[in-house]
N, CA, C and O atoms as a Tripos MOL2 file, in Angstrom:
@<TRIPOS>MOLECULE
protein
  300   299    75     0     0
PROTEIN
NO_CHARGES

@<TRIPOS>ATOM
      1 N          53.9590  217.8260   48.2860 N.3       1 MET1
      2 CA         54.5860  216.9390   49.2160 C.3       1 MET1
      3 C          53.5230  216.0280   49.8200 C.2       1 MET1
      4 O          52.4480  216.4890   50.2030 O.2       1 MET1
      5 N          53.8240  214.7430   49.9040 N.am      2 LEU2
      6 CA         52.9310  213.7670   50.5260 C.3       2 LEU2
      7 C          53.3960  213.4770   51.9440 C.2       2 LEU2
      8 O          54.5970  213.4050   52.2040 O.2       2 LEU2
      9 N          52.4620  213.3140   52.8480 N.am      3 GLU3
     10 CA         52.8030  212.9710   54.2210 C.3       3 GLU3
     11 C          51.9730  211.7810   54.6620 C.2       3 GLU3
     12 O          50.8620  211.5640   54.1770 O.2       3 GLU3
     13 N          52.5250  211.0200   55.5840 N.am      4 ALA4
     14 CA         51.7630  209.9190   56.1720 C.3       4 ALA4
     15 C          50.5970  210.5180   56.9600 C.2       4 ALA4
     16 O          50.6920  211.6420   57.4530 O.2       4 ALA4
     17 N          49.5140  209.7800   57.0770 N.am      5 ILE5
     18 CA         48.3030  210.2990   57.7080 C.3       5 ILE5
     19 C          48.4450  210.4640   59.2160 C.2       5 ILE5
     20 O          47.9870  211.4630   59.7700 O.2       5 ILE5
     21 N          49.0620  209.5190   59.8780 N.am      6 GLY6
     22 CA         49.1350  209.5460   61.3340 C.3       6 GLY6
     23 C          49.9470  210.7010   61.8690 C.2       6 GLY6
     24 O          50.9200  211.1260   61.2480 O.2       6 GLY6
     25 N          49.5490  211.2090   63.0220 N.am      7 GLU7
     26 CA         50.2930  212.2800   63.6740 C.3       7 GLU7
     27 C          51.0940  211.7580   64.8570 C.2       7 GLU7
     28 O          51.8690  212.4980   65.4640 O.2       7 GLU7
     29 N          50.9080  210.4900   65.1810 N.am      8 ARG8
     30 CA         51.6720  209.8830   66.2640 C.3       8 ARG8
     31 C          51.7330  208.3850   66.0160 C.2       8 ARG8
     32 O          50.8890  207.8120   65.3270 O.2       8 ARG8
     33 N          52.7560  207.7660   66.5990 N.am      9 ALA9
     34 CA         52.8930  206.3200   66.4370 C.3       9 ALA9
     35 C          51.7550  205.6150   67.1530 C.2       9 ALA9
     36 O          51.4230  205.9540   68.2890 O.2       9 ALA9
     37 N          51.1610  204.6370   66.4910 N.am     10 THR10
     38 CA         50.0510  203.9030   67.0830 C.3      10 THR10
     39 C          50.2930  202.4070   66.9660 C.2      10 THR10
     40 O          49.7460  201.7470   66.0830 O.2      10 THR10
     41 N          51.1310  201.8690   67.8800 N.am     11 PRO11
     42 CA         51.3400  200.4210   67.8400 C.3      11 PRO11
     43 C          50.0380  199.6960   68.1510 C.2      11 PRO11
     44 O          49.1370  200.2820   68.7510 O.2      11 PRO11
     45 N          49.9220  198.4360   67.7540 N.am     12 PRO12
     46 CA         48.6600  197.7040   67.9410 C.3      12 PRO12
     47 C          48.4200  197.2420   69.3720 C.2      12 PRO12
     48 O          47.5680  196.3830   69.6040 O.2      12 PRO12
     49 N          49.1520  197.7930   70.3330 N.am     13 PHE13
     50 CA         48.9870  197.4340   71.7360 C.3      13 PHE13
     51 C          49.5000  198.5760   72.5940 C.2      13 PHE13
     52 O          50.2030  199.4620   72.1070 O.2      13 PHE13
     53 N          49.1460  198.5530   73.8740 N.am     14 GLU14
     54 CA         49.6440  199.5570   74.8120 C.3      14 GLU14
     55 C          50.6820  198.9190   75.7120 C.2      14 GLU14
     56 O          50.5680  197.7450   76.0630 O.2      14 GLU14
     57 N          51.6950  199.6850   76.0890 N.am     15 GLY15
     58 CA         52.7410  199.1410   76.9340 C.3      15 GLY15
     59 C          53.5280  198.0990   76.1670 C.2      15 GLY15
     60 O          53.5440  198.1000   74.9360 O.2      15 GLY15
     61 N          54.1730  197.2200   76.8920 N.am     16 GLU16
     62 CA         54.9140  196.1470   76.2310 C.3      16 GLU16
     63 C          54.0270  194.9130   76.1550 C.2      16 GLU16
     64 O          53.3040  194.5860   77.0960 O.2      16 GLU16
     65 N          54.0980  194.2510   75.0360 N.am     17 CYS17
     66 CA         53.2620  193.0730   74.8320 C.3      17 CYS17
     67 C          54.0480  192.0270   74.0600 C.2      17 CYS17
     68 O          54.7520  192.3480   73.1030 O.2      17 CYS17
     69 N          53.9270  190.8020   74.4730 N.am     18 CYS18
     70 CA         54.4640  189.6790   73.6990 C.3      18 CYS18
     71 C          55.9540  189.7920   73.4030 C.2      18 CYS18
     72 O          56.4170  189.3120   72.3690 O.2      18 CYS18
     73 N          56.7050  190.4200   74.2980 N.am     19 GLY19
     74 CA         58.1330  190.5580   74.0900 C.3      19 GLY19
     75 C          58.5240  191.6620   73.1380 C.2      19 GLY19
     76 O          59.6620  191.6950   72.6700 O.2      19 GLY19
     77 N          57.6170  192.5650   72.8400 N.am     20 ILE20
     78 CA         57.8920  193.6940   71.9550 C.3      20 ILE20
     79 C          57.9320  194.9590   72.8060 C.2      20 ILE20
     80 O          56.9570  195.3030   73.4740 O.2      20 ILE20
     81 N          59.0680  195.6420   72.7710 N.am     21 LYS21
     82 CA         59.2600  196.8230   73.6060 C.3      21 LYS21
     83 C          58.9050  198.1030   72.8680 C.2      21 LYS21
     84 O          59.0410  198.1990   71.6480 O.2      21 LYS21
     85 N          58.4470  199.0850   73.6410 N.am     22 LEU22
     86 CA         58.1430  200.4100   73.1080 C.3      22 LEU22
     87 C          59.0890  201.4350   73.7230 C.2      22 LEU22
     88 O          59.5690  201.2590   74.8430 O.2      22 LEU22
     89 N          59.3530  202.5110   72.9740 N.am     23 THR23
     90 CA         60.1360  203.6220   73.4950 C.3      23 THR23
     91 C          59.2330  204.5430   74.2910 C.2      23 THR23
     92 O          58.0210  204.3350   74.3480 O.2      23 THR23
     93 N          59.8180  205.5570   74.9050 N.am     24 LYS24
     94 CA         59.0000  206.5240   75.6490 C.3      24 LYS24
     95 C          58.1140  207.3470   74.7170 C.2      24 LYS24
     96 O          57.1890  208.0150   75.1780 O.2      24 LYS24
     97 N          58.3860  207.3070   73.4040 N.am     25 TRP25
     98 CA         57.5660  208.0190   72.4180 C.3      25 TRP25
     99 C          56.5010  207.1150   71.8160 C.2      25 TRP25
    100 O          55.8230  207.4930   70.8610 O.2      25 TRP25
    101 N          56.3550  205.9090   72.3840 N.am     26 ASN26
    102 CA         55.3380  204.9430   71.9490 C.3      26 ASN26
    103 C          55.6380  204.3610   70.5710 C.2      26 ASN26
    104 O          54.7210  203.9540   69.8570 O.2      26 ASN26
    105 N          56.9260  204.3190   70.1910 N.am     27 THR27
    106 CA         57.3210  203.6600   68.9590 C.3      27 THR27
    107 C          57.9110  202.2980   69.3040 C.2      27 THR27
    108 O          58.3780  202.0870   70.4230 O.2      27 THR27
    109 N          57.8920  201.3880   68.3620 N.am     28 ILE28
    110 CA         58.3770  200.0250   68.5900 C.3      28 ILE28
    111 C          59.9010  199.9870   68.4450 C.2      28 ILE28
    112 O          60.4610  200.5470   67.5020 O.2      28 ILE28
    113 N          60.5540  199.3270   69.3850 N.am     29 VAL29
    114 CA         62.0110  199.1700   69.3530 C.3      29 VAL29
    115 C          62.3710  198.0570   68.3770 C.2      29 VAL29
    116 O          61.8550  196.9440   68.4750 O.2      29 VAL29
    117 N          63.2680  198.3670   67.4260 N.am     30 VAL30
    118 CA         63.7300  197.3870   66.4390 C.3      30 VAL30
    119 C          65.2540  197.4560   66.3420 C.2      30 VAL30
    120 O          65.8680  198.4420   66.7490 O.2      30 VAL30
    121 N          65.8550  196.3940   65.7950 N.am     31 ASN31
    122 CA         67.2950  196.4090   65.5350 C.3      31 ASN31
    123 C          67.5420  196.9590   64.1300 C.2      31 ASN31
    124 O          66.6200  197.4560   63.4840 O.2      31 ASN31
    125 N          68.7910  196.8670   63.6590 N.am     32 LYS32
    126 CA         69.1320  197.4310   62.3470 C.3      32 LYS32
    127 C          68.3920  196.7540   61.1980 C.2      32 LYS32
    128 O          68.2650  197.3270   60.1160 O.2      32 LYS32
    129 N          67.9020  195.5340   61.4300 N.am     33 ASP33
    130 CA         67.1370  194.8080   60.4130 C.3      33 ASP33
    131 C          65.6370  194.9700   60.5830 C.2      33 ASP33
    132 O          64.8560  194.2650   59.9440 O.2      33 ASP33
    133 N          65.2310  195.8950   61.4410 N.am     34 LEU34
    134 CA         63.8310  196.1970   61.7290 C.3      34 LEU34
    135 C          63.0990  195.0480   62.4160 C.2      34 LEU34
    136 O          61.8710  194.9710   62.3650 O.2      34 LEU34
    137 N          63.8570  194.1490   63.0640 N.am     35 MET35
    138 CA         63.2420  193.0810   63.8540 C.3      35 MET35
    139 C          63.0810  193.5690   65.2910 C.2      35 MET35
    140 O          63.9730  194.2150   65.8410 O.2      35 MET35
    141 N          61.9520  193.2580   65.8810 N.am     36 THR36
    142 CA         61.7090  193.6070   67.2710 C.3      36 THR36
    143 C          62.4990  192.6670   68.1810 C.2      36 THR36
    144 O          63.2070  191.7810   67.7030 O.2      36 THR36
    145 N          62.3740  192.8640   69.4870 N.am     37 ASP37
    146 CA         63.0320  191.9540   70.4260 C.3      37 ASP37
    147 C          62.4450  190.5490   70.3630 C.2      37 ASP37
    148 O          63.0600  189.5990   70.8460 O.2      37 ASP37
    149 N          61.2810  190.4140   69.7800 N.am     38 ARG38
    150 CA         60.6800  189.0930   69.6020 C.3      38 ARG38
    151 C          61.1470  188.5310   68.2580 C.2      38 ARG38
    152 O          60.8510  189.0950   67.2050 O.2      38 ARG38
    153 N          61.8600  187.4440   68.3020 N.am     39 LYS39
    154 CA         62.4440  186.8450   67.1010 C.3      39 LYS39
    155 C          61.3820  186.5800   66.0310 C.2      39 LYS39
    156 O          60.3470  185.9710   66.3030 O.2      39 LYS39
    157 N          61.6570  187.0470   64.8120 N.am     40 GLY40
    158 CA         60.7600  186.8200   63.6900 C.3      40 GLY40
    159 C          59.6430  187.8250   63.5450 C.2      40 GLY40
    160 O          58.8240  187.7090   62.6330 O.2      40 GLY40
    161 N          59.5880  188.8210   64.4330 N.am     41 VAL41
    162 CA         58.5390  189.8500   64.3510 C.3      41 VAL41
    163 C          59.2090  191.1700   63.9620 C.2      41 VAL41
    164 O          60.1080  191.6490   64.6530 O.2      41 VAL41
    165 N          58.7630  191.7430   62.8610 N.am     42 PHE42
    166 CA         59.3490  192.9580   62.3120 C.3      42 PHE42
    167 C          58.3530  194.1080   62.4010 C.2      42 PHE42
    168 O          57.1440  193.8920   62.4800 O.2      42 PHE42
    169 N          58.8680  195.3180   62.3870 N.am     43 ALA43
    170 CA         58.0180  196.5110   62.3810 C.3      43 ALA43
    171 C          58.6820  197.5510   61.4910 C.2      43 ALA43
    172 O          59.9020  197.5440   61.3270 O.2      43 ALA43
    173 N          57.8820  198.4440   60.9160 N.am     44 ALA44
    174 CA         58.4200  199.4660   60.0210 C.3      44 ALA44
    175 C          57.4870  200.6640   59.9710 C.2      44 ALA44
    176 O          56.3630  200.6180   60.4700 O.2      44 ALA44
    177 N          57.9660  201.7240   59.3680 N.am     45 GLY45
    178 CA         57.1530  202.9120   59.1590 C.3      45 GLY45
    179 C          57.0320  203.7730   60.3990 C.2      45 GLY45
    180 O          57.8990  203.7470   61.2730 O.2      45 GLY45
    181 N          55.9520  204.5350   60.4710 N.am     46 ASP46
    182 CA         55.7510  205.4940   61.5490 C.3      46 ASP46
    183 C          55.7450  204.8460   62.9290 C.2      46 ASP46
    184 O          56.1270  205.4850   63.9090 O.2      46 ASP46
    185 N          55.3230  203.6030   63.0210 N.am     47 VAL47
    186 CA         55.2630  202.9330   64.3130 C.3      47 VAL47
    187 C          56.6720  202.6580   64.8570 C.2      47 VAL47
    188 O          56.8340  202.3450   66.0370 O.2      47 VAL47
    189 N          57.6900  202.7770   63.9910 N.am     48 VAL48
    190 CA         59.0850  202.6200   64.4080 C.3      48 VAL48
    191 C          59.7680  203.9860   64.5320 C.2      48 VAL48
    192 O          60.4560  204.2550   65.5170 O.2      48 VAL48
    193 N          59.5750  204.8360   63.5330 N.am     49 HIS49
    194 CA         60.3090  206.0980   63.4570 C.3      49 HIS49
    195 C          59.5190  207.3070   63.9330 C.2      49 HIS49
    196 O          60.0850  208.3910   64.0730 O.2      49 HIS49
    197 N          58.2520  207.1510   64.1800 N.am     50 GLY50
    198 CA         57.4070  208.2850   64.5130 C.3      50 GLY50
    199 C          56.8800  208.9250   63.2440 C.2      50 GLY50
    200 O          57.2680  208.5350   62.1420 O.2      50 GLY50
    201 N          56.0020  209.8980   63.3860 N.am     51 PRO51
    202 CA         55.3850  210.5360   62.2230 C.3      51 PRO51
    203 C          56.4270  211.1210   61.2760 C.2      51 PRO51
    204 O          57.4020  211.7330   61.7110 O.2      51 PRO51
    205 N          56.2120  210.9260   59.9900 N.am     52 SER52
    206 CA         57.1440  211.4510   58.9930 C.3      52 SER52
    207 C          56.4210  211.5860   57.6710 C.2      52 SER52
    208 O          55.2190  211.3400   57.5720 O.2      52 SER52
    209 N          57.1640  211.9760   56.6680 N.am     53 GLN53
    210 CA         56.6010  212.0380   55.3260 C.3      53 GLN53
    211 C          56.4200  210.6250   54.8010 C.2      53 GLN53
    212 O          56.9490  209.6670   55.3660 O.2      53 GLN53
    213 N          55.6800  210.5040   53.7340 N.am     54 LEU54
    214 CA         55.3500  209.2040   53.1620 C.3      54 LEU54
    215 C          56.5870  208.4500   52.6640 C.2      54 LEU54
    216 O          56.6720  207.2340   52.8320 O.2      54 LEU54
    217 N          57.5330  209.1440   52.0640 N.am     55 GLY55
    218 CA         58.7240  208.5030   51.5020 C.3      55 GLY55
    219 C          59.4990  207.6660   52.5100 C.2      55 GLY55
    220 O          59.7620  206.4920   52.2490 O.2      55 GLY55
    221 N          59.8780  208.2420   53.6710 N.am     56 PRO56
    222 CA         60.6010  207.4450   54.6680 C.3      56 PRO56
    223 C          59.8000  206.2460   55.1680 C.2      56 PRO56
    224 O          60.3710  205.1890   55.4370 O.2      56 PRO56
    225 N          58.4980  206.3980   55.2930 N.am     57 ALA57
    226 CA         57.6600  205.2770   55.7450 C.3      57 ALA57
    227 C          57.6570  204.1610   54.6970 C.2      57 ALA57
    228 O          57.7310  202.9830   55.0470 O.2      57 ALA57
    229 N          57.5710  204.5210   53.4280 N.am     58 LEU58
    230 CA         57.6050  203.5140   52.3620 C.3      58 LEU58
    231 C          58.9630  202.8130   52.3140 C.2      58 LEU58
    232 O          59.0260  201.5920   52.1760 O.2      58 LEU58
    233 N          60.0490  203.5820   52.4270 N.am     59 LYS59
    234 CA         61.3800  202.9830   52.4160 C.3      59 LYS59
    235 C          61.5460  202.0300   53.5920 C.2      59 LYS59
    236 O          62.1210  200.9520   53.4430 O.2      59 LYS59
    237 N          61.0510  202.4190   54.7470 N.am     60 SER60
    238 CA         61.1370  201.5700   55.9250 C.3      60 SER60
    239 C          60.3970  200.2540   55.6820 C.2      60 SER60
    240 O          60.8850  199.1900   56.0630 O.2      60 SER60
    241 N          59.2460  200.3200   55.0640 N.am     61 GLY61
    242 CA         58.4820  199.1180   54.7480 C.3      61 GLY61
    243 C          59.2150  198.2190   53.7590 C.2      61 GLY61
    244 O          59.2140  196.9970   53.9050 O.2      61 GLY61
    245 N          59.8380  198.8250   52.7580 N.am     62 MET62
    246 CA         60.6050  198.0470   51.7830 C.3      62 MET62
    247 C          61.8330  197.4180   52.4420 C.2      62 MET62
    248 O          62.1750  196.2700   52.1590 O.2      62 MET62
    249 N          62.4950  198.1740   53.3240 N.am     63 ASP63
    250 CA         63.6460  197.6290   54.0510 C.3      63 ASP63
    251 C          63.2260  196.4550   54.9320 C.2      63 ASP63
    252 O          63.9340  195.4510   55.0200 O.2      63 ASP63
    253 N          62.0750  196.5870   55.5790 N.am     64 ALA64
    254 CA         61.5720  195.4920   56.4220 C.3      64 ALA64
    255 C          61.2420  194.2770   55.5660 C.2      64 ALA64
    256 O          61.5350  193.1500   55.9640 O.2      64 ALA64
    257 N          60.6430  194.4820   54.4070 N.am     65 ALA65
    258 CA         60.3170  193.3540   53.5220 C.3      65 ALA65
    259 C          61.5770  192.6050   53.1130 C.2      65 ALA65
    260 O          61.5940  191.3740   53.0930 O.2      65 ALA65
    261 N          62.6260  193.3450   52.7870 N.am     66 ASN66
    262 CA         63.8950  192.7000   52.4230 C.3      66 ASN66
    263 C          64.4970  191.9630   53.6160 C.2      66 ASN66
    264 O          65.0430  190.8710   53.4550 O.2      66 ASN66
    265 N          64.4040  192.5450   54.8070 N.am     67 ALA67
    266 CA         64.9140  191.8840   56.0130 C.3      67 ALA67
    267 C          64.1220  190.6090   56.3020 C.2      67 ALA67
    268 O          64.6970  189.6090   56.7320 O.2      67 ALA67
    269 N          62.8290  190.6370   56.0710 N.am     68 ILE68
    270 CA         61.9920  189.4530   56.2840 C.3      68 ILE68
    271 C          62.3800  188.3450   55.3000 C.2      68 ILE68
    272 O          62.4660  187.1760   55.6770 O.2      68 ILE68
    273 N          62.6120  188.7130   54.0540 N.am     69 ILE69
    274 CA         63.0420  187.7240   53.0520 C.3      69 ILE69
    275 C          64.3550  187.0850   53.4770 C.2      69 ILE69
    276 O          64.5020  185.8650   53.4160 O.2      69 ILE69
    277 N          65.3240  187.9140   53.9130 N.am     70 ARG70
    278 CA         66.6140  187.3740   54.3770 C.3      70 ARG70
    279 C          66.4060  186.4540   55.5750 C.2      70 ARG70
    280 O          67.0040  185.3800   55.6490 O.2      70 ARG70
    281 N          65.5600  186.8720   56.5100 N.am     71 TYR71
    282 CA         65.2990  186.0720   57.7140 C.3      71 TYR71
    283 C          64.6830  184.7310   57.3380 C.2      71 TYR71
    284 O          65.1190  183.6890   57.8290 O.2      71 TYR71
    285 N          63.6810  184.7470   56.4780 N.am     72 LEU72
    286 CA         63.0060  183.5130   56.1030 C.3      72 LEU72
    287 C          63.9270  182.5760   55.3030 C.2      72 LEU72
    288 O          63.8100  181.3550   55.4060 O.2      72 LEU72
    289 N          64.8150  183.1340   54.5290 N.am     73 SER73
    290 CA         65.7230  182.2860   53.7540 C.3      73 SER73
    291 C          66.7730  181.6080   54.6350 C.2      73 SER73
    292 O          67.3990  180.6350   54.2160 O.2      73 SER73
    293 N          66.9670  182.1170   55.8450 N.am     74 GLN74
    294 CA         67.9430  181.5390   56.7720 C.3      74 GLN74
    295 C          67.3080  180.5830   57.7680 C.2      74 GLN74
    296 O          68.0220  179.8820   58.4850 O.2      74 GLN74
    297 N          65.9740  180.5390   57.8300 N.am     75 HIS75
    298 CA         65.3000  179.7020   58.8370 C.3      75 HIS75
    299 C          64.3810  178.6930   58.2160 C.2      75 HIS75
    300 O          63.7440  177.9180   58.9290 O.2      75 HIS75
@<TRIPOS>BOND
     1     1     2 1
     2     2     3 1
     3     3     4 2
     4     3     5 am
     5     5     6 1
     6     6     7 1
     7     7     8 2
     8     7     9 am
     9     9    10 1
    10    10    11 1
    11    11    12 2
    12    11    13 am
    13    13    14 1
    14    14    15 1
    15    15    16 2
    16    15    17 am
    17    17    18 1
    18    18    19 1
    19    19    20 2
    20    19    21 am
    21    21    22 1
    22    22    23 1
    23    23    24 2
    24    23    25 am
    25    25    26 1
    26    26    27 1
    27    27    28 2
    28    27    29 am
    29    29    30 1
    30    30    31 1
    31    31    32 2
    32    31    33 am
    33    33    34 1
    34    34    35 1
    35    35    36 2
    36    35    37 am
    37    37    38 1
    38    38    39 1
    39    39    40 2
    40    39    41 am
    41    41    42 1
    42    42    43 1
    43    43    44 2
    44    43    45 am
    45    45    46 1
    46    46    47 1
    47    47    48 2
    48    47    49 am
    49    49    50 1
    50    50    51 1
    51    51    52 2
    52    51    53 am
    53    53    54 1
    54    54    55 1
    55    55    56 2
    56    55    57 am
    57    57    58 1
    58    58    59 1
    59    59    60 2
    60    59    61 am
    61    61    62 1
    62    62    63 1
    63    63    64 2
    64    63    65 am
    65    65    66 1
    66    66    67 1
    67    67    68 2
    68    67    69 am
    69    69    70 1
    70    70    71 1
    71    71    72 2
    72    71    73 am
    73    73    74 1
    74    74    75 1
    75    75    76 2
    76    75    77 am
    77    77    78 1
    78    78    79 1
    79    79    80 2
    80    79    81 am
    81    81    82 1
    82    82    83 1
    83    83    84 2
    84    83    85 am
    85    85    86 1
    86    86    87 1
    87    87    88 2
    88    87    89 am
    89    89    90 1
    90    90    91 1
    91    91    92 2
    92    91    93 am
    93    93    94 1
    94    94    95 1
    95    95    96 2
    96    95    97 am
    97    97    98 1
    98    98    99 1
    99    99   100 2
   100    99   101 am
   101   101   102 1
   102   102   103 1
   103   103   104 2
   104   103   105 am
   105   105   106 1
   106   106   107 1
   107   107   108 2
   108   107   109 am
   109   109   110 1
   110   110   111 1
   111   111   112 2
   112   111   113 am
   113   113   114 1
   114   114   115 1
   115   115   116 2
   116   115   117 am
   117   117   118 1
   118   118   119 1
   119   119   120 2
   120   119   121 am
   121   121   122 1
   122   122   123 1
   123   123   124 2
   124   123   125 am
   125   125   126 1
   126   126   127 1
   127   127   128 2
   128   127   129 am
   129   129   130 1
   130   130   131 1
   131   131   132 2
   132   131   133 am
   133   133   134 1
   134   134   135 1
   135   135   136 2
   136   135   137 am
   137   137   138 1
   138   138   139 1
   139   139   140 2
   140   139   141 am
   141   141   142 1
   142   142   143 1
   143   143   144 2
   144   143   145 am
   145   145   146 1
   146   146   147 1
   147   147   148 2
   148   147   149 am
   149   149   150 1
   150   150   151 1
   151   151   152 2
   152   151   153 am
   153   153   154 1
   154   154   155 1
   155   155   156 2
   156   155   157 am
   157   157   158 1
   158   158   159 1
   159   159   160 2
   160   159   161 am
   161   161   162 1
   162   162   163 1
   163   163   164 2
   164   163   165 am
   165   165   166 1
   166   166   167 1
   167   167   168 2
   168   167   169 am
   169   169   170 1
   170   170   171 1
   171   171   172 2
   172   171   173 am
   173   173   174 1
   174   174   175 1
   175   175   176 2
   176   175   177 am
   177   177   178 1
   178   178   179 1
   179   179   180 2
   180   179   181 am
   181   181   182 1
   182   182   183 1
   183   183   184 2
   184   183   185 am
   185   185   186 1
   186   186   187 1
   187   187   188 2
   188   187   189 am
   189   189   190 1
   190   190   191 1
   191   191   192 2
   192   191   193 am
   193   193   194 1
   194   194   195 1
   195   195   196 2
   196   195   197 am
   197   197   198 1
   198   198   199 1
   199   199   200 2
   200   199   201 am
   201   201   202 1
   202   202   203 1
   203   203   204 2
   204   203   205 am
   205   205   206 1
   206   206   207 1
   207   207   208 2
   208   207   209 am
   209   209   210 1
   210   210   211 1
   211   211   212 2
   212   211   213 am
   213   213   214 1
   214   214   215 1
   215   215   216 2
   216   215   217 am
   217   217   218 1
   218   218   219 1
   219   219   220 2
   220   219   221 am
   221   221   222 1
   222   222   223 1
   223   223   224 2
   224   223   225 am
   225   225   226 1
   226   226   227 1
   227   227   228 2
   228   227   229 am
   229   229   230 1
   230   230   231 1
   231   231   232 2
   232   231   233 am
   233   233   234 1
   234   234   235 1
   235   235   236 2
   236   235   237 am
   237   237   238 1
   238   238   239 1
   239   239   240 2
   240   239   241 am
   241   241   242 1
   242   242   243 1
   243   243   244 2
   244   243   245 am
   245   245   246 1
   246   246   247 1
   247   247   248 2
   248   247   249 am
   249   249   250 1
   250   250   251 1
   251   251   252 2
   252   251   253 am
   253   253   254 1
   254   254   255 1
   255   255   256 2
   256   255   257 am
   257   257   258 1
   258   258   259 1
   259   259   260 2
   260   259   261 am
   261   261   262 1
   262   262   263 1
   263   263   264 2
   264   263   265 am
   265   265   266 1
   266   266   267 1
   267   267   268 2
   268   267   269 am
   269   269   270 1
   270   270   271 1
   271   271   272 2
   272   271   273 am
   273   273   274 1
   274   274   275 1
   275   275   276 2
   276   275   277 am
   277   277   278 1
   278   278   279 1
   279   279   280 2
   280   279   281 am
   281   281   282 1
   282   282   283 1
   283   283   284 2
   284   283   285 am
   285   285   286 1
   286   286   287 1
   287   287   288 2
   288   287   289 am
   289   289   290 1
   290   290   291 1
   291   291   292 2
   292   291   293 am
   293   293   294 1
   294   294   295 1
   295   295   296 2
   296   295   297 am
   297   297   298 1
   298   298   299 1
   299   299   300 2
@<TRIPOS>SUBSTRUCTURE
     1 MET1         2 RESIDUE 1 A MET
     2 LEU2         6 RESIDUE 1 A LEU
     3 GLU3        10 RESIDUE 1 A GLU
     4 ALA4        14 RESIDUE 1 A ALA
     5 ILE5        18 RESIDUE 1 A ILE
     6 GLY6        22 RESIDUE 1 A GLY
     7 GLU7        26 RESIDUE 1 A GLU
     8 ARG8        30 RESIDUE 1 A ARG
     9 ALA9        34 RESIDUE 1 A ALA
    10 THR10       38 RESIDUE 1 A THR
    11 PRO11       42 RESIDUE 1 A PRO
    12 PRO12       46 RESIDUE 1 A PRO
    13 PHE13       50 RESIDUE 1 A PHE
    14 GLU14       54 RESIDUE 1 A GLU
    15 GLY15       58 RESIDUE 1 A GLY
    16 GLU16       62 RESIDUE 1 A GLU
    17 CYS17       66 RESIDUE 1 A CYS
    18 CYS18       70 RESIDUE 1 A CYS
    19 GLY19       74 RESIDUE 1 A GLY
    20 ILE20       78 RESIDUE 1 A ILE
    21 LYS21       82 RESIDUE 1 A LYS
    22 LEU22       86 RESIDUE 1 A LEU
    23 THR23       90 RESIDUE 1 A THR
    24 LYS24       94 RESIDUE 1 A LYS
    25 TRP25       98 RESIDUE 1 A TRP
    26 ASN26      102 RESIDUE 1 A ASN
    27 THR27      106 RESIDUE 1 A THR
    28 ILE28      110 RESIDUE 1 A ILE
    29 VAL29      114 RESIDUE 1 A VAL
    30 VAL30      118 RESIDUE 1 A VAL
    31 ASN31      122 RESIDUE 1 A ASN
    32 LYS32      126 RESIDUE 1 A LYS
    33 ASP33      130 RESIDUE 1 A ASP
    34 LEU34      134 RESIDUE 1 A LEU
    35 MET35      138 RESIDUE 1 A MET
    36 THR36      142 RESIDUE 1 A THR
    37 ASP37      146 RESIDUE 1 A ASP
    38 ARG38      150 RESIDUE 1 A ARG
    39 LYS39      154 RESIDUE 1 A LYS
    40 GLY40      158 RESIDUE 1 A GLY
    41 VAL41      162 RESIDUE 1 A VAL
    42 PHE42      166 RESIDUE 1 A PHE
    43 ALA43      170 RESIDUE 1 A ALA
    44 ALA44      174 RESIDUE 1 A ALA
    45 GLY45      178 RESIDUE 1 A GLY
    46 ASP46      182 RESIDUE 1 A ASP
    47 VAL47      186 RESIDUE 1 A VAL
    48 VAL48      190 RESIDUE 1 A VAL
    49 HIS49      194 RESIDUE 1 A HIS
    50 GLY50      198 RESIDUE 1 A GLY
    51 PRO51      202 RESIDUE 1 A PRO
    52 SER52      206 RESIDUE 1 A SER
    53 GLN53      210 RESIDUE 1 A GLN
    54 LEU54      214 RESIDUE 1 A LEU
    55 GLY55      218 RESIDUE 1 A GLY
    56 PRO56      222 RESIDUE 1 A PRO
    57 ALA57      226 RESIDUE 1 A ALA
    58 LEU58      230 RESIDUE 1 A LEU
    59 LYS59      234 RESIDUE 1 A LYS
    60 SER60      238 RESIDUE 1 A SER
    61 GLY61      242 RESIDUE 1 A GLY
    62 MET62      246 RESIDUE 1 A MET
    63 ASP63      250 RESIDUE 1 A ASP
    64 ALA64      254 RESIDUE 1 A ALA
    65 ALA65      258 RESIDUE 1 A ALA
    66 ASN66      262 RESIDUE 1 A ASN
    67 ALA67      266 RESIDUE 1 A ALA
    68 ILE68      270 RESIDUE 1 A ILE
    69 ILE69      274 RESIDUE 1 A ILE
    70 ARG70      278 RESIDUE 1 A ARG
    71 TYR71      282 RESIDUE 1 A TYR
    72 LEU72      286 RESIDUE 1 A LEU
    73 SER73      290 RESIDUE 1 A SER
    74 GLN74      294 RESIDUE 1 A GLN
    75 HIS75      298 RESIDUE 1 A HIS
């Protein structure tokens, strides 16, 4: 079994920054398309869902990539 390396979510900032909100578990808040509260900024993987196995983190990244493609094609 493969697991992601991190044992806790490590967003690139502390607290809220630039219109991006964090949960009480220090993960980034995203909508169903993995976009943060800041329009055009997406997040995926452990920083959104917390520590997990590698598979869910990879799927989250692929889902975010597809959401970014959809977003860019509409703007």
